[in-house]
FIRO-112547 format. One record per residue (C-alpha): residue in one letter; x, y, z; residue number from 0. Coordinates in nm, 3 decimals. Last residue first. Example, Ala and Ser with C-alpha at 12.3 -4.5 7.8 and 13.67 -1.06 7.14 Angstrom:
s;1.367;-0.106;0.714;1 $
a;1.230;-0.450;0.780;0 $
! end
This chain:
e;-1.748;8.199;-6.313;63 $
g;-1.489;8.114;-6.580;62 $
l;-1.249;7.954;-6.334;61 $
l;-0.974;8.207;-6.407;60 $
t;-1.224;8.491;-6.401;59 $
a;-1.356;8.377;-6.062;58 $
i;-0.997;8.346;-5.935;57 $
t;-0.917;8.703;-6.040;56 $
s;-1.249;8.824;-5.893;55 $
e;-1.148;8.672;-5.558;54 $
k;-0.848;8.902;-5.554;53 $
i;-0.524;8.728;-5.463;52 $
r;-0.324;8.810;-5.152;51 $
y;0.048;8.764;-5.116;50 $
s;0.296;8.731;-4.833;49 $
h;0.662;8.710;-4.926;48 $
r;0.864;8.444;-4.751;47 $
k;1.155;8.516;-4.516;46 $
h;0.929;8.684;-4.262;45 $
v;0.772;9.029;-4.237;44 $
q;0.755;9.131;-4.603;43 $
p;0.498;9.401;-4.675;42 $
l;0.209;9.252;-4.873;41 $
s;0.229;9.170;-5.243;40 $
v;-0.102;9.183;-5.430;39 $
a;-0.148;8.901;-5.678;38 $
e;-0.205;8.839;-6.049;37 $
l;-0.163;8.475;-6.149;36 $
t;0.042;8.380;-6.453;35 $
g;0.313;8.630;-6.363;34 $
l;0.577;8.360;-6.330;33 $
s;0.626;8.444;-5.961;32 $
i;0.249;8.431;-5.900;31 $
w;0.210;8.099;-6.082;30 $
r;0.500;7.959;-5.878;29 $
r;0.340;8.074;-5.551;28 $
v;0.013;7.905;-5.654;27 $
t;0.201;7.584;-5.737;26 $
a;0.385;7.594;-5.403;25 $
t;0.046;7.622;-5.228;24 $
d;-0.049;7.285;-5.379;23 $
v;-0.340;7.255;-5.620;22 $
r;-0.714;7.200;-5.581;21 $
l;-0.809;7.538;-5.732;20 $
r;-1.019;7.635;-5.427;19 $
k;-0.771;7.485;-5.182;18 $
a;-0.475;7.653;-5.350;17 $
v;-0.659;7.987;-5.353;16 $
e;-0.739;7.960;-4.982;15 $
a;-0.379;7.864;-4.901;14 $
i;-0.243;8.155;-5.105;13 $
t;-0.464;8.392;-4.910;12 $
l;-0.777;8.543;-5.060;11 $
l;-0.873;8.908;-5.095;10 $
h;-1.241;9.007;-5.122;9 $
d;-1.306;9.272;-5.386;8 $
e;-1.512;9.037;-5.604;7 $
k;-1.746;8.968;-5.312;6 $
k;-1.825;9.337;-5.302;5 $
a;-1.708;9.538;-5.005;4 $
l;-1.978;9.654;-4.769;3 $
t;-2.059;10.020;-4.770;2 $
i;-2.063;10.222;-4.449;1 $
m;-2.256;10.549;-4.446;0 $
! end
């Protein structure tokens, strides 16, 4: 039996989070580096780290 992931389990990219919060991607990266925003770090392929943020984290931040 296949279960669909809950909406809260969906992972967002930095660009998606920035668009939703109406800030620049650099701001989201800064919040992650300061520990203000919890994120999952993906294996590094390029010079920049890749992160994903849980949709539930953003919902909590926005009070949804």
